[in-house]
C-alpha positions as CSV (number, residue, x, y, z in Angstrom):
1,X,-1.9,20.5,-14.8
2,X,1.6,20.2,-14.0
3,X,0.9,20.0,-10.1
4,X,-1.5,17.2,-10.5
5,X,0.9,15.5,-12.8
6,X,3.6,15.9,-9.7
7,X,1.4,15.6,-7.1
8,X,-0.2,12.2,-9.0
9,X,3.9,11.0,-9.2
10,X,5.0,11.6,-6.1
11,X,2.3,9.3,-4.7
12,X,2.8,6.7,-6.9
13,X,6.2,7.0,-5.2
14,X,5.6,6.9,-1.7
15,X,4.4,3.1,-1.8
16,X,1.6,1.1,-0.2
17,X,1.9,3.0,3.4
18,X,0.1,5.6,1.8
19,X,-2.9,3.2,0.9
20,X,-2.8,0.9,4.4
21,X,-2.6,3.8,6.2
22,X,-6.4,4.4,6.4
23,X,-7.1,0.3,7.3
24,X,-4.2,0.5,10.1
25,X,-5.8,3.0,12.1
26,X,-9.2,2.7,11.1
27,X,-8.5,-0.8,12.6
28,X,-6.8,0.6,16.4
29,X,-9.8,2.7,16.7
30,X,-12.0,0.1,16.8
31,X,-9.8,-2.0,18.7
32,X,-10.4,0.2,21.0
33,X,-14.3,-0.5,21.5
34,X,-15.3,-2.9,24.5
35,X,-15.8,-6.0,23.6
36,X,-16.8,-6.2,20.2
37,X,-13.3,-3.8,19.1
38,X,-11.4,-6.6,18.9
39,X,-12.9,-9.3,16.5
40,X,-13.9,-6.5,13.9
41,X,-10.5,-4.3,14.0
42,X,-8.4,-7.2,13.6
43,X,-9.9,-7.6,10.1
44,X,-9.1,-4.7,9.1
45,X,-5.8,-4.6,10.5
46,X,-5.3,-7.4,8.7
47,X,-6.2,-5.6,5.3
48,X,-3.7,-2.9,6.2
49,X,-1.0,-5.5,6.6
50,X,-1.9,-7.3,3.0
51,X,-1.7,-4.2,1.3
52,X,1.7,-3.9,2.4
C-alpha cells in the first residue's frame, strides 16, 4: 500500500508533461504519414500543448 501511495505522489509531482507526452508522441508519429499526416497530427499535438 505504501508503494502505491508513493508512486501516486510522484506521479502527481512530476507535472503535466507525463500526461501530455502520449499526445505529443502520437501527433509526431501521425505527422510522418504522407499527405494526411499533417492535418491529422496537428490537432493531436495541439492537445499536448493545451495540457502543458
